[in-house]
C-alpha positions, 0 to 999 in steps of 0.5 A: 370773078368772086374773090377767094374766102381768104380775101373776105372781111370775116377771114381777116378778122378771124386770122388777126384774132387767132394771131393775137390769141397765139401771142397773148402769152408772150413777154411783150403783151404780158409786160404791157398788161403789167404796165397798165396795172402799174398805171392804174395802181399809181392812179389809186389813192388809199390811206396807209395804216397808221400802226406801222413805224419803220426804223431805218438803218440810213446813211445818217446811222452809218455815218454815226456808227460806222459801216455795217455790221455793227455790234449786236449791242446796238440792236439790243438797246433798240429792242429794249427801248421798243419793249419799254414803249411798249411796241405791239410787235417788232419785226426785224429784217436785219441779217442775223445768220451768224454769231458775232464775237467781239475780240475784246471778249477773249481778254475779258474772259482771261481777266475774269479768270485772273480776278477769280483766282485772286479772290480765291487766294485772298489777294483781293479784299472784299470792298474791291471785289464788288467794284471789280465784279460790277465793272466786269459785268458791265464790260461783259454786257457790252462785249458779248453782243450776241448774249446781250441781244438774246437777252433783249429778245427774250425780255421783249417777247414780241420780236419776229426775226427774218428767214432767207431762203434759196428759192428754186432747185430741188426741195430741201431734205434738210431739217430746220432748227426745231425752233424755226420748224415750230413757226410753220404754217398749217398745211394749206390744201392738198394742192399746195405743191404749186407753192414755190420751194426752197433748196436752202435756208439761212436762219438766225443763229442759236440761241436767238431762235429760241427767244423770239415770237415768230419767223418770217421770210424776206424773199422778194420775187420779181416779175419778168420785167424786174418789178416786185408786184406781189408778196410770196406769203408762203415758201415750202422748205422740205415738208413745211410751209413758212410765212413771209415777214409781213404775214407773220407780223400781221398774224402776231398783231392779232394774236395768231400763231403761224400754225393757226393760219387757215385757208385753201391754196389757190383761193384765200388765207384767213388770219383771225378776221382777215381774208387774204386773196391769194393765187395758187402759188400763195402770192398776194398783190399788195397795194403800194401807197403814195407818200406825201410829197413823194416821200415814204408812205410810213413814218421812217425814223433813223436808227441813230435817233431811235437808239440814242433816245432823241425821239420819245419812246411813246411814238412806238407805243402800240405800233408794229415796228419794222427795222431794216436798211434804207441806206444808199448802199442797200439795193432797192427793189423796183415797184409800181411806185418806183425804187423802194428799200426792201423793208419799205416793201414789207411795210406796204405789204403789211399795211395791205394785209391789215387793212384788206387793201390787196389787189385781187388778180383772179385765176379766171382773169385769163378766161375773161381776157380770152373771151374779150379777144374772141368778142373783138374778133367777132366784131372785126369779122362780122359787125365792122364790115356791116357798118359804114366808115364813120359809124365803124370808127365811132363803134371802134373808139367806143369799144376801145374806151371800154377795153381801156377803161374797164380794167382801170375802173375795176382796179380803182373801184373794186381792187380787181384787175383783169388783163384786157391789153390783148383785146385793146391791142387787137381792136385798133390793129384790126380796124386799121387792117380793115381800112387799108384792105378796103382802100386797096380793094377800092371798096371804100375810102378811109374812114373820113376826110374830115378834121374829126377823122384826121384827129382820130387817125392821129390819136390811134397812131399815138396809141400804137406808138405808145404800145411800141408798134412803130410801123403801124403808127407810121402808117396811121400818121401818113393818113393825117394832113401835114401840119406842124403838130404832125411833123413833131409827132413824126420826129418823136416817132423817128427818135423811138425807132432809133432807141429801138435800133430800127435805124432803117425805119428811122431813116424812112420817117426822117425822109418823109419829114424832109419831103415836106419840110427840109429845114425841119429841126435837125432832119438834114443833119441826121440824114447827112450823117448816114441815117439812110444806111441803117448804120448805128454810127450814123445816129446818136450814140446813146441808144437802148436795148430792151429797157436798158440805156447803152452808155459806153462800149466796154469791149468787143468779143467774138460774137458781139459788143459788151456795153455799160448800161443803165436799167431804166426801171431800177436805175442800177448800172449793168453790163450788157453783152450783145450777140448778133446771132443772126449774123453768125448762124444760118437761118435753118439753125438760128431757131435752135441756137436761140432756143439754146441761148435762152435755155442756157441763160435761164440755167445760168441765171439761177446760179447764186454764188459770191464769185459768180457774176449775177445774170439779171435778164436775157432777151432779144430785140431786132437782130440782137440777143442780149444778156444783162448782168452785174457790172463789175469794177476792175478788169479781167486777169489778162493784164496780170498774165505777163512775166513783168506784171505777175501777181504775188503767189499768195494772191494767185492761189487765193484767186484759184481757190475762189474760182475753183469754189465757183466752178464746183458750185456750178458743176453741182447744178449741172452747169459747165463753164466751157471757157475758163480763161483769164479774160472770163475772170474779173478781178479788182485788185483794190478790193480783192474782189473776184467774179467768174463771168460768161458761164454757159456762153460757150455752150450757145455755139455747141462746140464753139464753131462759127459758120466757117468752122473757126474755133471761137474760144481761145484754144490754149485753155481748152482741154484735150477732150474739148478740142476733140469734140467729145462730151465734156463735164466739169473736169474740162473746166478744171483743166482750163483753170489749171492752164490759167494758174500755170500762166499766172504763176510763170507769165506764159502759156504751157503750149504755143504753136506756129499754127492753130493745128500745131497748137491743138496737136501739142495740147492733145498729145504732148506733156506740159513743160515743167513749170519749175523750169520756167519759174524755179522759185515756185514751190514744188507742191504748187507745181504738183497741184497745177500738173494734176489739174492739167493731166491729159488723162481725165481719170488722173485729173482732179475729179471735182473742183472742190478737191482742187480748191482744198489742195490750193488752200493747203498750199496757201496755208503752208506758204503763209507758215513759211513767211511767204 
């Protein structure tokens, strides 16, 4: 009987091609493209511009001048030195958003008034007047750092200062200062609406804004894998477009004002004789240069050496000088060349702009990638079945070499990047599927039984393993003859399975090795410890999830475990919360839960507040969803909720103010916490640092119920409307914060019950006990604030967390006025 069409070779090729087209835009394949891009960039060699010098606030400078922030007199002295050299353009990445006033300046002004009265009354003789005036003028120049800096900026006349935008959200309607608005770009085109918009702006304070040549933003936007590969040449704020710091410096070095930069969105910008290739969002992909002996690619001078004149000023003559922080305390940015201080990323971008070294990522690259997928699919469906086993293998290897080599060749030779990783993955997968189908159907043998074919199978298996396709790699390894090299390769594959938490597959690999060599390395020990059960405890404790190495379990929650981990790309320490969603939800609701999980994570990830823990990434691996977030010192507030360990009242009020401010910020962005309680408030007593964590996590379960109907959170802190299953808003968080403050002030919860039902009834119906009856020393005004926050009638409660914060501040001020 003739086989159905679904068993034919052409149907297999078409099915695989369609599947690859569907997943071509997925995060794993996009990350493979980016890794290939980084690999090609690291192979490239270009000479950085010799016109750039970086003056770094490094560890040596901090040791000499003390911790940041410094007196503004120091950068003023440096700018005077650079202006005298003279430097061509000076670019500063230092934060200058707030004025700085030395406490000694107040006394200096009072002393000047006394001297003025003495002169007027004839009490100060003429010879002394000049000496006193000179001393006062010298002291004023030292203590009035902002005035001194403004004078230095005006004298230099060639300084570019930084702008810091809050990206995302609604386009800001606020007008920037007039001097900042004058630094806008020309309108790029009618289609510049795709340029990223900003909802907030931190600009240098007046009068600095009127003393500089131009402005440039210092925002760096990373790709989804956390690496910075592009520079955002323009940001839209209101109706205006503002250049990046690198673009402003490049334009200033050619005598071009920002408003004179011309171009078309989605195509290019022109700065004098420079043509800058950009995409529709005004991103440019700079080249990242290799430094000598893995050092920086540009001359880096210590701030302390530069400001103290330990280096000749002639070194800066005619140079573009960048000033920024490179100390160990400065969070580095992940780049294709590894972690790098932000000011050095600006230097690489500036050099690429000046020399035309940027990488072109054309808009039509996606069409080329799609066409390559279709061509590979056509080869698998029609050409490969017509070839013999040996000829087919040679043709596949040749095509694979072209798909892997063409993007690298274009990147190295022409600075052009085409993402062909999808086609490069489809080709070996399709060939392997075709070979397995032929063997199972009896229509042929594996490609060959010779040594050449065995080595080809091994090389394909290694390629699949490198792409993370571990199951396919194991199947390909099994086609190879057993020898010491193969056993080493399989052992490495088993370790990769463990790192991916695929313990069952790791056990299969180890059993295969043990079947051929039971004494190989520590295979017997691994299997004896229970690798065959798939239990994580049976395998090495140091595993990974996503790109994070798990170092230590910090605690266990209702739905998973919290780990301390390390980002394999940036090296920073993170906290990783894992959630076994597949174990908590039925299959018919799991897809919806996952969708809400990532939607909530995306929303929370946009929160940027000093008292809200930063969320870096949300992802899924195997059966675990995970969130990588900022790692915080100290612990939560739970230990401070007992009567014998209570914090001072002033500290409790300060905690309440900061939590209320954080909640008000989140509520203004339509994010409700839903689970405010001491366990979700991290507090470091030593540094008085506070962060609210787990924003939006309670929403993942939507009413906080497991499959058995158990309430997941802690009901003692839930508002009556939340327990009743009603739609809630920010006022529910205010109630939960009120309960938290109640417990912190008196050491016990307002409601307790012998059963969950009794507790929920009391919360919904009974008034809270008077806190002053438990803690008589508590000021009545503090008790009144807590009572209003815990009002059962939602209309009688605080309507905004900002109002609660304001009342707590008044209580704190009064407490301080009465001596605590």
